[in-house]
Backbone and ligand atoms as CSV (ligand in chain L), in Angstrom:
chain,resi,resn,atom,element,x,y,z
A,1,MET,N,N,114.069,92.983,105.058
A,1,MET,CA,C,114.072,91.528,105.244
A,1,MET,C,C,113.960,91.212,106.745
A,2,PRO,N,N,112.903,90.535,107.180
A,2,PRO,CA,C,112.723,90.261,108.608
A,2,PRO,C,C,113.864,89.409,109.164
A,3,ALA,N,N,114.320,89.737,110.403
A,3,ALA,CA,C,115.450,89.024,110.988
A,3,ALA,C,C,115.158,87.538,111.166
A,4,ASN,N,N,113.899,87.204,111.492
A,4,ASN,CA,C,113.568,85.796,111.719
A,4,ASN,C,C,113.228,85.051,110.424
A,5,LEU,N,N,113.185,85.771,109.306
A,5,LEU,CA,C,112.948,85.153,107.995
A,5,LEU,C,C,114.031,85.664,107.048
A,6,PRO,N,N,115.270,85.238,107.247
A,6,PRO,CA,C,116.403,85.882,106.573
A,6,PRO,C,C,116.383,85.792,105.052
A,7,ASN,N,N,115.644,84.852,104.494
A,7,ASN,CA,C,115.670,84.720,103.034
A,7,ASN,C,C,114.446,85.323,102.350
A,8,ILE,N,N,113.593,85.935,103.124
A,8,ILE,CA,C,112.327,86.399,102.571
A,8,ILE,C,C,112.280,87.916,102.515
A,9,LYS,N,N,111.996,88.450,101.334
A,9,LYS,CA,C,111.799,89.890,101.186
A,9,LYS,C,C,110.299,90.130,101.044
A,10,LEU,N,N,109.751,91.003,101.878
A,10,LEU,CA,C,108.305,91.215,101.893
A,10,LEU,C,C,107.889,92.529,101.231
A,11,GLU,N,N,108.795,93.080,100.405
A,11,GLU,CA,C,108.445,94.277,99.630
A,11,GLU,C,C,108.539,93.935,98.151
A,12,PRO,N,N,107.690,94.554,97.340
A,12,PRO,CA,C,107.716,94.262,95.897
A,12,PRO,C,C,109.020,94.704,95.240
A,13,ASP,N,N,109.422,93.945,94.233
A,13,ASP,CA,C,110.532,94.338,93.359
A,13,ASP,C,C,110.038,94.136,91.923
A,14,CYS,N,N,109.348,95.153,91.409
A,14,CYS,CA,C,108.702,95.025,90.091
A,14,CYS,C,C,109.715,94.854,88.961
A,15,THR,N,N,110.978,95.230,89.208
A,15,THR,CA,C,111.992,95.082,88.154
A,15,THR,C,C,112.413,93.624,87.995
A,16,ASN,N,N,112.031,92.777,88.935
A,16,ASN,CA,C,112.420,91.369,88.890
A,16,ASN,C,C,111.163,90.500,88.922
A,17,CYS,N,N,110.185,90.879,88.101
A,17,CYS,CA,C,108.897,90.187,88.085
A,17,CYS,C,C,108.357,90.204,86.649
A,18,ALA,N,N,107.286,89.485,86.433
A,18,ALA,CA,C,106.651,89.462,85.111
A,18,ALA,C,C,105.249,90.067,85.188
A,19,ALA,N,N,105.091,91.053,86.088
A,19,ALA,CA,C,103.824,91.780,86.215
A,19,ALA,C,C,102.636,90.842,86.433
A,20,TYR,N,N,102.824,89.842,87.293
A,20,TYR,CA,C,101.711,88.911,87.553
A,20,TYR,C,C,100.462,89.640,88.047
A,21,CYS,N,N,100.664,90.660,88.891
A,21,CYS,CA,C,99.496,91.336,89.465
A,21,CYS,C,C,98.668,92.025,88.382
A,22,CYS,N,N,99.300,92.384,87.268
A,22,CYS,CA,C,98.594,93.078,86.182
A,22,CYS,C,C,97.926,92.105,85.213
A,23,VAL,N,N,98.096,90.813,85.464
A,23,VAL,CA,C,97.544,89.795,84.568
A,23,VAL,C,C,96.679,88.794,85.350
A,24,ALA,N,N,97.252,88.213,86.390
A,24,ALA,CA,C,96.609,87.087,87.076
A,24,ALA,C,C,95.282,87.466,87.716
A,25,LEU,N,N,95.182,88.700,88.206
A,25,LEU,CA,C,94.028,89.084,89.012
A,25,LEU,C,C,92.943,89.750,88.181
A,26,ALA,N,N,91.717,89.500,88.545
A,26,ALA,CA,C,90.580,90.196,87.928
A,26,ALA,C,C,90.339,91.509,88.660
A,27,PHE,N,N,89.754,92.484,87.963
A,27,PHE,CA,C,89.228,93.652,88.671
A,27,PHE,C,C,87.956,94.118,87.987
A,28,ASP,N,N,87.130,94.790,88.783
A,28,ASP,CA,C,85.824,95.277,88.306
A,28,ASP,C,C,85.859,96.786,88.156
A,29,ARG,N,N,85.164,97.270,87.155
A,29,ARG,CA,C,85.058,98.716,86.974
A,29,ARG,C,C,84.435,99.334,88.221
A,30,SER,N,N,85.093,100.328,88.757
A,30,SER,CA,C,84.674,100.936,90.030
A,30,SER,C,C,85.482,102.212,90.212
A,31,ASN,N,N,85.423,102.757,91.423
A,31,ASN,CA,C,86.262,103.938,91.659
A,31,ASN,C,C,87.721,103.556,91.858
A,32,MET,N,N,88.018,102.246,91.845
A,32,MET,CA,C,89.400,101.768,91.974
A,32,MET,C,C,90.017,101.393,90.627
A,33,PHE,N,N,89.155,100.951,89.682
A,33,PHE,CA,C,89.644,100.492,88.369
A,33,PHE,C,C,88.720,101.034,87.270
A,34,ALA,N,N,89.318,101.427,86.168
A,34,ALA,CA,C,88.547,102.135,85.136
A,34,ALA,C,C,87.804,101.214,84.179
A,35,TYR,N,N,88.094,99.919,84.209
A,35,TYR,CA,C,87.358,98.998,83.338
A,35,TYR,C,C,87.327,97.608,83.965
A,36,ASP,N,N,86.555,96.694,83.397
A,36,ASP,CA,C,86.477,95.312,83.885
A,36,ASP,C,C,87.583,94.484,83.254
A,37,LYS,N,N,88.278,93.721,84.074
A,37,LYS,CA,C,89.296,92.811,83.538
A,37,LYS,C,C,89.114,91.429,84.146
A,38,GLN,N,N,89.203,90.398,83.300
A,38,GLN,CA,C,89.113,89.020,83.783
A,38,GLN,C,C,90.465,88.562,84.339
A,39,ALA,N,N,90.436,87.577,85.247
A,39,ALA,CA,C,91.672,86.951,85.701
A,39,ALA,C,C,92.369,86.297,84.512
A,40,ALA,N,N,93.699,86.343,84.514
A,40,ALA,CA,C,94.557,85.761,83.467
A,40,ALA,C,C,94.531,86.541,82.156
A,41,GLU,N,N,93.899,87.696,82.170
A,41,GLU,CA,C,93.867,88.565,80.983
A,41,GLU,C,C,94.827,89.737,81.239
A,42,PRO,N,N,95.816,89.952,80.378
A,42,PRO,CA,C,96.736,91.069,80.621
A,42,PRO,C,C,95.985,92.404,80.601
A,43,CYS,N,N,96.315,93.267,81.535
A,43,CYS,CA,C,95.727,94.603,81.530
A,43,CYS,C,C,96.092,95.310,80.227
A,44,LYS,N,N,95.172,96.080,79.687
A,44,LYS,CA,C,95.430,96.737,78.414
A,44,LYS,C,C,96.483,97.841,78.521
A,45,HIS,N,N,96.856,98.183,79.737
A,45,HIS,CA,C,97.888,99.206,79.922
A,45,HIS,C,C,99.267,98.600,80.183
A,46,LEU,N,N,99.366,97.292,80.059
A,46,LEU,CA,C,100.648,96.616,80.280
A,46,LEU,C,C,101.392,96.507,78.953
A,47,ASP,N,N,102.676,96.888,78.934
A,47,ASP,CA,C,103.416,96.783,77.668
A,47,ASP,C,C,104.161,95.448,77.573
A,48,LYS,N,N,104.838,95.251,76.469
A,48,LYS,CA,C,105.492,93.952,76.211
A,48,LYS,C,C,106.657,93.679,77.165
A,49,ALA,N,N,107.160,94.746,77.801
A,49,ALA,CA,C,108.286,94.577,78.733
A,49,ALA,C,C,107.808,94.477,80.184
A,50,HIS,N,N,106.508,94.185,80.378
A,50,HIS,CA,C,105.926,94.040,81.712
A,50,HIS,C,C,105.915,95.348,82.498
A,51,SER,N,N,105.827,96.467,81.799
A,51,SER,CA,C,105.745,97.760,82.475
A,51,SER,C,C,104.375,98.379,82.217
A,52,CYS,N,N,103.954,99.187,83.190
A,52,CYS,CA,C,102.666,99.872,83.067
A,52,CYS,C,C,102.849,101.156,82.252
A,53,THR,N,N,102.077,101.307,81.205
A,53,THR,CA,C,102.234,102.481,80.330
A,53,THR,C,C,101.609,103.738,80.935
A,54,ILE,N,N,100.841,103.580,82.017
A,54,ILE,CA,C,100.236,104.763,82.664
A,54,ILE,C,C,100.700,104.872,84.119
A,55,HIS,N,N,101.869,104.331,84.388
A,55,HIS,CA,C,102.352,104.249,85.777
A,55,HIS,C,C,102.316,105.603,86.485
A,56,ASP,N,N,102.688,106.667,85.787
A,56,ASP,CA,C,102.744,107.981,86.433
A,56,ASP,C,C,101.379,108.659,86.515
A,57,ASP,N,N,100.380,108.048,85.911
A,57,ASP,CA,C,99.048,108.678,85.865
A,57,ASP,C,C,97.947,107.751,86.378
A,58,LEU,N,N,98.302,106.775,87.203
A,58,LEU,CA,C,97.318,105.780,87.650
A,58,LEU,C,C,96.122,106.438,88.329
A,59,ASP,N,N,96.388,107.432,89.137
A,59,ASP,CA,C,95.292,108.084,89.867
A,59,ASP,C,C,94.343,108.775,88.890
A,60,THR,N,N,94.879,109.611,88.033
A,60,THR,CA,C,94.017,110.382,87.129
A,60,THR,C,C,93.360,109.493,86.073
A,61,GLN,N,N,93.967,108.344,85.767
A,61,GLN,CA,C,93.387,107.433,84.775
A,61,GLN,C,C,92.375,106.463,85.382
A,62,GLY,N,N,92.154,106.565,86.685
A,62,GLY,CA,C,91.125,105.739,87.316
A,62,GLY,C,C,91.613,104.413,87.853
A,63,PHE,N,N,92.905,104.295,88.195
A,63,PHE,CA,C,93.451,103.033,88.688
A,63,PHE,C,C,94.055,103.187,90.085
A,64,LYS,N,N,93.258,103.750,90.989
A,64,LYS,CA,C,93.721,103.876,92.380
A,64,LYS,C,C,94.012,102.493,92.986
A,65,GLY,N,N,93.273,101.484,92.540
A,65,GLY,CA,C,93.480,100.129,93.065
A,65,GLY,C,C,94.886,99.629,92.824
A,66,CYS,N,N,95.480,100.030,91.717
A,66,CYS,CA,C,96.859,99.611,91.429
A,66,CYS,C,C,97.840,100.311,92.362
A,67,ILE,N,N,97.541,101.552,92.713
A,67,ILE,CA,C,98.418,102.290,93.634
A,67,ILE,C,C,98.386,101.614,95.003
A,68,ARG,N,N,97.195,101.160,95.396
A,68,ARG,CA,C,97.041,100.568,96.735
A,68,ARG,C,C,97.550,99.137,96.820
A,69,TYR,N,N,97.621,98.457,95.684
A,69,TYR,CA,C,97.946,97.030,95.717
A,69,TYR,C,C,99.388,96.800,96.149
A,70,ASN,N,N,99.593,95.740,96.921
A,70,ASN,CA,C,100.935,95.367,97.378
A,70,ASN,C,C,101.050,93.850,97.267
A,71,CYS,N,N,102.022,93.367,96.531
A,71,CYS,CA,C,102.191,91.904,96.422
A,71,CYS,C,C,103.044,91.357,97.553
A,72,PHE,N,N,103.589,92.229,98.394
A,72,PHE,CA,C,104.429,91.825,99.527
A,72,PHE,C,C,105.615,90.950,99.084
A,73,GLY,N,N,106.097,91.177,97.887
A,73,GLY,CA,C,107.268,90.438,97.416
A,73,GLY,C,C,106.948,89.094,96.784
A,74,ALA,N,N,105.672,88.783,96.634
A,74,ALA,CA,C,105.304,87.475,96.058
A,74,ALA,C,C,105.668,87.387,94.576
A,75,GLY,N,N,105.504,88.494,93.853
A,75,GLY,CA,C,105.705,88.437,92.406
A,75,GLY,C,C,107.107,88.050,92.012
A,76,GLN,N,N,108.100,88.756,92.558
A,76,GLN,CA,C,109.474,88.447,92.156
A,76,GLN,C,C,109.892,87.053,92.610
A,77,ARG,N,N,109.267,86.579,93.695
A,77,ARG,CA,C,109.626,85.250,94.200
A,77,ARG,C,C,109.119,84.156,93.261
A,78,VAL,N,N,107.874,84.308,92.826
A,78,VAL,CA,C,107.323,83.324,91.882
A,78,VAL,C,C,108.119,83.365,90.574
A,79,PHE,N,N,108.429,84.576,90.131
A,79,PHE,CA,C,109.151,84.740,88.868
A,79,PHE,C,C,110.551,84.115,88.940
A,80,SER,N,N,111.305,84.451,89.980
A,80,SER,CA,C,112.709,84.025,90.005
A,80,SER,C,C,112.903,82.643,90.611
A,81,GLU,N,N,112.178,82.331,91.681
A,81,GLU,CA,C,112.432,81.071,92.380
A,81,GLU,C,C,111.689,79.899,91.769
A,82,ILE,N,N,110.443,80.131,91.370
A,82,ILE,CA,C,109.626,78.988,90.937
A,82,ILE,C,C,109.679,78.797,89.432
A,83,PHE,N,N,109.722,79.885,88.690
A,83,PHE,CA,C,109.712,79.746,87.233
A,83,PHE,C,C,111.009,80.232,86.584
A,84,ALA,N,N,112.068,80.376,87.387
A,84,ALA,CA,C,113.423,80.614,86.871
A,84,ALA,C,C,113.466,81.744,85.841
A,85,GLY,N,N,112.696,82.794,86.092
A,85,GLY,CA,C,112.749,83.964,85.220
A,85,GLY,C,C,111.972,83.826,83.925
A,86,ARG,N,N,111.146,82.800,83.816
A,86,ARG,CA,C,110.347,82.636,82.598
A,86,ARG,C,C,109.072,83.485,82.698
A,87,SER,N,N,108.729,84.132,81.609
A,87,SER,CA,C,107.528,84.964,81.579
A,87,SER,C,C,106.345,84.198,80.996
A,88,TRP,N,N,105.159,84.555,81.445
A,88,TRP,CA,C,103.924,83.991,80.866
A,88,TRP,C,C,103.804,84.372,79.398
A,89,ARG,N,N,104.436,85.476,78.976
A,89,ARG,CA,C,104.364,85.850,77.561
A,89,ARG,C,C,105.128,84.854,76.682
A,90,ASP,N,N,106.306,84.466,77.157
A,90,ASP,CA,C,107.159,83.571,76.359
A,90,ASP,C,C,106.816,82.107,76.559
A,91,HIS,N,N,106.097,81.817,77.636
A,91,HIS,CA,C,105.768,80.416,77.951
A,91,HIS,C,C,104.277,80.311,78.258
A,92,PRO,N,N,103.443,80.554,77.269
A,92,PRO,CA,C,101.997,80.598,77.522
A,92,PRO,C,C,101.427,79.287,78.061
A,93,SER,N,N,102.073,78.171,77.770
A,93,SER,CA,C,101.548,76.897,78.284
A,93,SER,C,C,101.675,76.819,79.804
A,94,GLU,N,N,102.558,77.635,80.380
A,94,GLU,CA,C,102.739,77.648,81.836
A,94,GLU,C,C,102.010,78.808,82.498
A,95,ALA,N,N,101.370,79.649,81.693
A,95,ALA,CA,C,100.822,80.894,82.225
A,95,ALA,C,C,99.827,80.650,83.360
A,96,GLN,N,N,98.864,79.756,83.161
A,96,GLN,CA,C,97.853,79.551,84.199
A,96,GLN,C,C,98.479,79.040,85.493
A,97,GLU,N,N,99.455,78.141,85.349
A,97,GLU,CA,C,100.156,77.623,86.531
A,97,GLU,C,C,100.868,78.774,87.252
A,98,MET,N,N,101.478,79.679,86.485
A,98,MET,CA,C,102.152,80.837,87.092
A,98,MET,C,C,101.157,81.702,87.849
A,99,PHE,N,N,100.009,81.965,87.239
A,99,PHE,CA,C,99.028,82.850,87.874
A,99,PHE,C,C,98.454,82.195,89.134
A,100,ASP,N,N,98.199,80.880,89.067
A,100,ASP,CA,C,97.677,80.175,90.251
A,100,ASP,C,C,98.714,80.220,91.379
A,101,ALA,N,N,99.975,79.972,91.031
A,101,ALA,CA,C,101.034,80.001,92.046
A,101,ALA,C,C,101.173,81.406,92.626
A,102,TYR,N,N,101.066,82.403,91.773
A,102,TYR,CA,C,101.193,83.788,92.246
A,102,TYR,C,C,100.103,84.124,93.268
A,103,ARG,N,N,98.871,83.727,92.985
A,103,ARG,CA,C,97.784,84.071,93.904
A,103,ARG,C,C,98.024,83.461,95.291
A,104,VAL,N,N,98.526,82.218,95.326
A,104,VAL,CA,C,98.771,81.593,96.633
A,104,VAL,C,C,99.993,82.231,97.300
A,105,MET,N,N,101.046,82.474,96.506
A,105,MET,CA,C,102.242,83.094,97.098
A,105,MET,C,C,101.910,84.470,97.651
A,106,HIS,N,N,100.993,85.159,96.997
A,106,HIS,CA,C,100.579,86.462,97.539
A,106,HIS,C,C,99.960,86.296,98.922
A,107,ASN,N,N,99.105,85.292,99.082
A,107,ASN,CA,C,98.540,85.022,100.407
A,107,ASN,C,C,99.643,84.695,101.414
A,108,VAL,N,N,100.594,83.856,100.993
A,108,VAL,CA,C,101.697,83.474,101.889
A,108,VAL,C,C,102.452,84.722,102.358
A,109,HIS,N,N,102.809,85.580,101.414
A,109,HIS,CA,C,103.608,86.755,101.772
A,109,HIS,C,C,102.802,87.791,102.551
A,110,GLU,N,N,101.532,87.926,102.222
A,110,GLU,CA,C,100.720,88.877,102.980
A,110,GLU,C,C,100.596,88.419,104.430
A,111,PHE,N,N,100.395,87.115,104.628
A,111,PHE,CA,C,100.312,86.619,105.998
A,111,PHE,C,C,101.655,86.734,106.713
A,112,LEU,N,N,102.759,86.489,106.008
A,112,LEU,CA,C,104.066,86.668,106.653
A,112,LEU,C,C,104.238,88.120,107.112
A,113,ALA,N,N,103.814,89.060,106.280
A,113,ALA,CA,C,103.914,90.478,106.655
A,113,ALA,C,C,103.017,90.775,107.861
A,114,MET,N,N,101.823,90.202,107.871
A,114,MET,CA,C,100.913,90.436,109.000
A,114,MET,C,C,101.472,89.820,110.287
A,115,LEU,N,N,102.075,88.644,110.158
A,115,LEU,CA,C,102.662,88.008,111.348
A,115,LEU,C,C,103.836,88.827,111.869
A,116,GLN,N,N,104.616,89.414,110.949
A,116,GLN,CA,C,105.696,90.307,111.376
A,116,GLN,C,C,105.139,91.482,112.175
A,117,ALA,N,N,104.057,92.061,111.669
A,117,ALA,CA,C,103.449,93.195,112.365
A,117,ALA,C,C,102.898,92.763,113.724
A,118,ALA,N,N,102.331,91.558,113.781
A,118,ALA,CA,C,101.751,91.069,115.038
A,118,ALA,C,C,102.809,90.886,116.115
A,119,ARG,N,N,104.034,90.621,115.712
A,119,ARG,CA,C,105.110,90.444,116.694
A,119,ARG,C,C,105.334,91.702,117.531
A,120,LYS,N,N,104.890,92.845,117.020
A,120,LYS,CA,C,105.093,94.109,117.750
A,120,LYS,C,C,104.016,94.320,118.820
A,121,LEU,N,N,102.996,93.463,118.834
A,121,LEU,CA,C,101.929,93.589,119.838
A,121,LEU,C,C,102.386,92.983,121.163
A,122,ASN,N,N,101.599,93.269,122.193
A,122,ASN,CA,C,101.906,92.728,123.516
A,122,ASN,C,C,101.322,91.315,123.608
A,123,LEU,N,N,102.086,90.329,123.153
A,123,LEU,CA,C,101.578,88.959,123.053
A,123,LEU,C,C,102.132,88.095,124.170
A,124,ASP,N,N,101.391,87.018,124.478
A,124,ASP,CA,C,101.908,86.084,125.470
A,124,ASP,C,C,102.767,85.017,124.773
A,125,THR,N,N,103.384,84.182,125.570
A,125,THR,CA,C,104.330,83.195,125.045
A,125,THR,C,C,103.658,82.244,124.055
A,126,ALA,N,N,102.446,81.834,124.367
A,126,ALA,CA,C,101.736,80.903,123.476
A,126,ALA,C,C,101.458,81.555,122.125
A,127,GLN,N,N,101.095,82.818,122.152
A,127,GLN,CA,C,100.808,83.520,120.885
A,127,GLN,C,C,102.083,83.695,120.053
A,128,ILE,N,N,103.193,84.002,120.717
A,128,ILE,CA,C,104.461,84.133,119.985
A,128,ILE,C,C,104.865,82.774,119.392
A,129,SER,N,N,104.657,81.720,120.153
A,129,SER,CA,C,104.962,80.371,119.629
A,129,SER,C,C,104.079,80.051,118.431
A,130,GLN,N,N,102.828,80.482,118.503
A,130,GLN,CA,C,101.917,80.235,117.370
A,130,GLN,C,C,102.380,80.983,116.130
A,131,ILE,N,N,102.832,82.222,116.306
A,131,ILE,CA,C,103.355,82.984,115.164
A,131,ILE,C,C,104.542,82.249,114.551
A,132,GLU,N,N,105.428,81.759,115.393
A,132,GLU,CA,C,106.609,81.046,114.877
A,132,GLU,C,C,106.196,79.792,114.121
A,133,ALA,N,N,105.187,79.104,114.625
A,133,ALA,CA,C,104.713,77.888,113.940
A,133,ALA,C,C,104.113,78.235,112.576
A,134,PHE,N,N,103.327,79.312,112.531
A,134,PHE,CA,C,102.765,79.727,111.232
A,134,PHE,C,C,103.882,80.135,110.270
A,135,GLU,N,N,104.848,80.879,110.764
A,135,GLU,CA,C,105.950,81.309,109.890
A,135,GLU,C,C,106.703,80.103,109.323
A,136,THR,N,N,106.850,79.071,110.134
A,136,THR,CA,C,107.526,77.857,109.646
A,136,THR,C,C,106.709,77.209,108.540
A,137,GLU,N,N,105.397,77.195,108.702
A,137,GLU,CA,C,104.552,76.601,107.651
A,137,GLU,C,C,104.575,77.426,106.370
A,138,LEU,N,N,104.636,78.748,106.537
A,138,LEU,CA,C,104.625,79.627,105.364
A,138,LEU,C,C,105.996,79.739,104.704
A,139,ASN,N,N,107.010,79.300,105.418
A,139,ASN,CA,C,108.372,79.369,104.893
A,139,ASN,C,C,109.031,77.998,105.051
A,140,PRO,N,N,108.564,76.995,104.298
A,140,PRO,CA,C,109.028,75.624,104.503
A,140,PRO,C,C,110.501,75.454,104.129
A,141,THR,N,N,111.120,74.447,104.726
A,141,THR,CA,C,112.533,74.176,104.444
A,141,THR,C,C,112.733,73.817,102.982
A,142,SER,N,N,111.856,72.983,102.451
A,142,SER,CA,C,111.925,72.657,101.021
A,142,SER,C,C,111.352,73.825,100.228
A,143,PRO,N,N,112.023,74.254,99.169
A,143,PRO,CA,C,111.532,75.418,98.419
A,143,PRO,C,C,110.117,75.192,97.898
A,144,TRP,N,N,109.350,76.261,97.870
A,144,TRP,CA,C,108.011,76.185,97.284
A,144,TRP,C,C,108.119,75.811,95.813
A,145,THR,N,N,107.154,75.047,95.363
A,145,THR,CA,C,106.965,74.796,93.929
A,145,THR,C,C,105.535,75.216,93.600
A,146,SER,N,N,105.197,75.286,92.329
A,146,SER,CA,C,103.814,75.636,92.009
A,146,SER,C,C,102.863,74.586,92.565
A,147,ALA,N,N,103.265,73.309,92.528
A,147,ALA,CA,C,102.395,72.236,93.030
A,147,ALA,C,C,102.193,72.345,94.541
A,148,THR,N,N,103.279,72.594,95.286
A,148,THR,CA,C,103.111,72.669,96.751
A,148,THR,C,C,102.332,73.922,97.143
A,149,LEU,N,N,102.517,74.994,96.404
A,149,LEU,CA,C,101.741,76.207,96.695
A,149,LEU,C,C,100.252,75.967,96.473
A,150,ILE,N,N,99.916,75.400,95.332
A,150,ILE,CA,C,98.506,75.216,94.989
A,150,ILE,C,C,97.845,74.233,95.967
A,151,ALA,N,N,98.609,73.210,96.382
A,151,ALA,CA,C,98.066,72.276,97.377
A,151,ALA,C,C,97.893,72.965,98.728
A,152,PHE,N,N,98.789,73.891,99.038
A,152,PHE,CA,C,98.780,74.551,100.352
A,152,PHE,C,C,97.515,75.369,100.585
A,153,GLN,N,N,96.959,75.901,99.499
A,153,GLN,CA,C,95.822,76.809,99.684
A,153,GLN,C,C,94.594,76.100,100.249
A,154,THR,N,N,94.557,74.770,100.159
A,154,THR,CA,C,93.394,74.038,100.692
A,154,THR,C,C,93.732,73.214,101.934
A,155,CYS,N,N,94.924,73.416,102.496
A,155,CYS,CA,C,95.298,72.564,103.632
A,155,CYS,C,C,94.766,73.088,104.967
A,156,GLY,N,N,94.210,74.275,104.964
A,156,GLY,CA,C,93.597,74.789,106.189
A,156,GLY,C,C,94.434,75.800,106.948
A,157,THR,N,N,95.704,75.951,106.586
A,157,THR,CA,C,96.571,76.874,107.338
A,157,THR,C,C,96.106,78.316,107.211
A,158,PHE,N,N,95.694,78.722,106.022
A,158,PHE,CA,C,95.239,80.110,105.865
A,158,PHE,C,C,94.052,80.394,106.795
A,159,GLU,N,N,93.130,79.432,106.896
A,159,GLU,CA,C,91.981,79.633,107.777
A,159,GLU,C,C,92.433,79.706,109.241
A,160,GLU,N,N,93.410,78.880,109.601
A,160,GLU,CA,C,93.918,78.911,110.984
A,160,GLU,C,C,94.548,80.267,111.291
A,161,ILE,N,N,95.276,80.817,110.316
A,161,ILE,CA,C,95.919,82.117,110.551
A,161,ILE,C,C,94.854,83.211,110.675
A,162,ARG,N,N,93.844,83.141,109.820
A,162,ARG,CA,C,92.774,84.144,109.916
A,162,ARG,C,C,92.121,84.077,111.302
A,163,ALA,N,N,91.868,82.863,111.781
A,163,ALA,CA,C,91.247,82.698,113.106
A,163,ALA,C,C,92.173,83.239,114.192
A,164,PHE,N,N,93.474,83.020,114.025
A,164,PHE,CA,C,94.443,83.541,115.001
A,164,PHE,C,C,94.356,85.063,115.070
A,165,PHE,N,N,94.285,85.709,113.906
A,165,PHE,CA,C,94.206,87.172,113.904
A,165,PHE,C,C,92.880,87.661,114.494
A,166,THR,N,N,91.823,86.925,114.248
A,166,THR,CA,C,90.552,87.299,114.874
A,166,THR,C,C,90.694,87.288,116.397
A,167,GLY,N,N,91.426,86.312,116.904
A,167,GLY,CA,C,91.637,86.206,118.348
A,167,GLY,C,C,92.555,87.283,118.909
A,168,LEU,N,N,93.272,87.994,118.037
A,168,LEU,CA,C,94.191,89.041,118.504
A,168,LEU,C,C,93.527,90.412,118.588
A,169,ARG,N,N,92.246,90.481,118.231
A,169,ARG,CA,C,91.607,91.801,118.155
A,169,ARG,C,C,91.760,92.592,119.450
A,170,ASP,N,N,91.688,91.895,120.594
A,170,ASP,CA,C,91.772,92.627,121.867
A,170,ASP,C,C,93.184,93.103,122.170
A,171,ARG,N,N,94.167,92.702,121.342
A,171,ARG,CA,C,95.558,93.141,121.576
A,171,ARG,C,C,95.926,94.361,120.750
A,172,VAL,N,N,95.038,94.745,119.844
A,172,VAL,CA,C,95.356,95.859,118.948
A,172,VAL,C,C,94.924,97.167,119.587
L,1,LIG,S1,S,96.891,99.976,85.080
L,1,LIG,FE1,FE,99.101,99.557,85.072
L,1,LIG,S2,S,99.585,98.866,87.191
L,1,LIG,FE2,FE,97.344,98.725,86.918
L,1,LIG,S3,S,96.969,96.587,86.261
L,1,LIG,FE3,FE,97.156,97.863,84.384
L,1,LIG,S4,S,99.321,97.705,83.786
L,1,LIG,FE4,FE,99.165,97.011,85.944
């Protein structure tokens, strides 16, 4: 848990999630995934308890992409904070909203993790202030809701953060 973000955990906790990453996201048959899956379609290897039935054999079964994937703690946050532990299986009318919220929360958490890493670079005062400003936007005082998350994805902050990282290339 980052010291400057005391309430945010940026590592996955699959035991406190509803396997959003195995449902919400699409993947294409490739050397990373063994078959084509549409977004919002549960992976055929997902069981009723939100566990992967081939977890110990992902590499040999052709799912290297699952090994590499990291939700940066977005999944358990959407599950516990926004949907109060409700699963898309038991509440199908909310499923699409859950998946949409998960995709944005994943962006939020991935950027928070990247900003944490950027703090270790040799940055000037203005750049450190910019990181703090982005962290405040990504970690608002009012708790995230599915509506505020979905609205956030088009407000321009993600593009601003991407541009900020492009400008940091000479610091890496
Ligand atoms: S193979 Fe397992 S980890 Fe990968 S998406 Fe399917 S259920 Fe999830």
